[in-house]
N, C-alpha and C positions, 0 to 999 in steps of 0.2 A: 463345464463344457461350454464352448462358445455357441452362440446362436448360428445355426446352419443357414438360416434364411438371409439372403443379401438384402440389405436395406437400400431403397431407392432414395436418393437425395431429393429433397423438395424442389430444388432448382431444376433438375433434370425432368422430374415429373411434370412440373408446370410448363417447361419448354416443349415437351412432347405433346401435351394437351393443347397448347396453343397452335402447334403445327397441324395437328389433326383437325382442330376447330377451323383453322384457316383453309385447309383442303376441303372440308365439308362445305363451308360458305362459298368457296370458289366453284365447286361442283354445282351447287344450287344456282349460282349466278350464271354460269355457262349454260346450264340446261334451260333456265328461264329465258335467257337471251336468244337461244336457238329457237325455242318455242314461239317467242314473240316475233322473231324475224320470219319464220315460216308462215304463221298466221297473218302477219301484216302484209307479206308479199302476196299471198293468195287473195286477201281482202282488197288490197289496192288494185290488183289486176282484174279481179272478178266482179266486185260489186257494181262498177259502172256499166257492166254488160248484163246485169240481171233485168232483162227487158221482157215485156209480155210475150214476145215471139217465142222465147224459150219455154213457155208454158202453154203453147198451142196444143189443141187436142191431137193433131196429126203431125207427124214428122215429115219435113221436106228438107231438101238440100239447102234451102234458103234460111229457114227458121231454126234448123237443127234442134227441134223441140226435145226436151228431156222427159216429157210426160209418158211416152211409151216405155222408156227405160225405168221410170219410177214405178209404173204399174207392174212391169216384169219383176222388178226387185221385190215388191210386196208379195207377188205370187211365189217367188222363190223362198222368201222368208217363211211364208205359211207352210209350204210343202216340207221344207227342211226341218222346221220345228215340230211339225206333226210326226215326223219320223224320229228325230233326235231326242225330243223331250221325254216321251214315254219310255223309250229304251234307256236313256240316261238316268231318269229318276228311279225306275225299277231296279236298275243295276246298283245304284247308290243305296237304295233301301235294303237290297239283299246283302251287300257287303257290310253294312253297318248294323242292321237290325237282326238279320237272320243267320248270317254265317258265323261259325264258331271261331274263337280267337286262334290265330295261327293257321287258318284255312289256306291250303295251297292255291285253291282257285282264286281266292281274294288277293293273295300276293301276286299271282300271275296277272290278274285283271288290273291291279294298280300299276304294275310294271309296264303293261301294254298301254295303259292310259297315259302315263308319264312319257313313254316313248313316242306315242302318237302326237302329243302336244308339242314335241320338239321337231317333228318332221316338217320341212318346208312345204308351203302350200303348193308349189309347183309340182311336187311329187304326187300329191293328191290329184292334181289336175291330169298328170300323165296316166295315173291309174284309172281315173274316171274316163279318159279318152279311150284307153285300151279296153276297159270292161263294159262301161255303159254305152259309149258311143259306137264302138266297133263290134265287140263280141255280142252284145245284146241287140245291136242293129237299131238303136234309137236315134243315131245321128246326133249332131249338135242340137241340144234342146234344153228347155227349162228344167225338165225332169232329170236329165243327166246331171245338170249343174246342181240341182237341189239335192240329189242323193250324194254328190261329192261334198257339198257343204254340210250335209247331215253328218257325214263321217268326220269332217273336220271339227264340228261343234260337239260331237258326242263326248270326247274326253273332257271338255270344259263343263258340260252339264253333269257328268258323273262326279267330277271332283267337287264342284260347287254343292251338289246334293249331299255328298259324303260329309263335307265340312259343316254344312248346315245341320245335318242330322246329329253329328257328333257334338255340336254346340248346344243341343237341347239337353237341359239338366236331367240327370238320371232320376231325380225325385218325382218328376212328372210321370215317368213310366211306372215307378214303384207305386205311386198313388193310384194309378189306373189299375194295376194288377191287384192292389189291395181291395179295390171295389169290385173285383170279380171279372174285370174285362180280360178278354183273351188277347193274344199277341197281335192278331190282325186288326182287331178293333182299336187297340191301343195305338198301333202304328198309324192307322188311317185317321182316327178322330182326335188323337192327342199329339203325336209326334210330328206328323206332316204339317198340320196347321201351325205348330210352333216353329217349324223350319221353313215355312213357305216363303218368308221374305228373302232368306239366303238363296233358296232355289230360284226364286224369281230374279234375283240379281245375276245369277249365272246365265239365265235365259236372256236377259238384257244384253250382257256381254256377248253372247252368241249372235244376237241380232246385229250388234255392231260389227262383228267379224264378217257376217254375211254381206252387209252393206258395203264394207270397204274392200272386199276381196276382188282381185282382178286376175292374177296369174292363173289360178285353177280354173276360172270360168271361161277364159278365152279358149281353152282346149275342149270344154264340155258344153257350154251354153251357146256359144256363137256370138256374132257381132251384128246381126241384122237389126236395123232400127225399125221395129214393128211391134204391135201388140201380139204377144205370143201365147198360145195355149201350151200346156205342159209338154207336148211332143213337137213343138215348133222351135225354130231357131230364133233367139231374141237376145238383145243386149240388156245388161243391168246398168244401174246408174254409174258405177265405177268403170265399167267397160265403155260406156258412152263417153265419159271424160277422157279415157285413154285413147279411144279412136279419134276424137276431135283433135287431141294433141298430136298424135302421130301423123294424121293426114296433113296437118300443117296449114289448113285453110281457115279453120275456126278456132284458133288458139285462145282468143279472148273468151269465147263461149265455153271453152274447156275450163278456164279459170272460174267462170261463173258457176259451172257445174260443181267445181271443187268447193266453192263457197257453200252450196247447198249440202254437200257431203260433210263439210266441217260443222255446219249447224246441226245436222242430224246426229253426228257422232258426239258433239257437245251435249245435246239434249239427253242422249242415251247414257253418257257418263255421269251427267247430273242426276239422272234417275237412279243409277246404280249407287252413287255416293249417298243419296238420300236414303235408300234402302239400307245401306251399310250403317248409316248413322242411327236409323230406327232400331236396327238389330242391337247395336251397342247400348242404346238407351234402355232397351228391354232387358238386356243381360245385366246392366248395372242396377236396374230397378229390382231385379230378382235377387 
């Protein structure tokens, strides 16, 4: 009997490999070029206008200070994470550690999590405006924006928690059970500390999403350039940049604000990459 498998000639195999290799290299070059052009354009336009006036304690139409926006952004991050992190971590613990294999609730939760991750932020903003701003009567406020951002970050926290917990070796759990520890103690004292770096990486990415979000917050938080309490209208750093750009009077200061945003996002991504590297080293060491 003849061989049923068709043999691929070495020449054709090498040619296809070279084509794929060329396409990969081309994709990398294009992506890197676009990244450099974007960052270079923002830096060239923004760095010369990073003046002390932009960091004045009070906002005026002359200095267009970003300090109130920075404070409002930090306030929103705190409120959103206080809501999203406990809910997301507890949900991840349940789906990985406590739910039985094939649990329908777990399947439904993961389906909803993946669905929510794919929904555009503008949809979250419209929901926040309808429910938090209008139905609950909070108006445009930091609290309405924070709850909207908590909903957007919740799927990310859940997925990062699940992946971090699933990466914890089973032998750690078995060793804890072998010493007489119960499920709750094993989860809290053994599993969670081992998965903490991965969970923290998800939180860092959530912070980056809150800082860079604009569309959802315009409908929920507002655009007032002032220090805002949770129930007051106030702009975040990304909205501050957007408003300066759309008003057309302080476009140079908008680029300067973009520089600050780029620096913050770069720092957050660096921290996330460092955490990921530490996790890989720990796994390889084990």
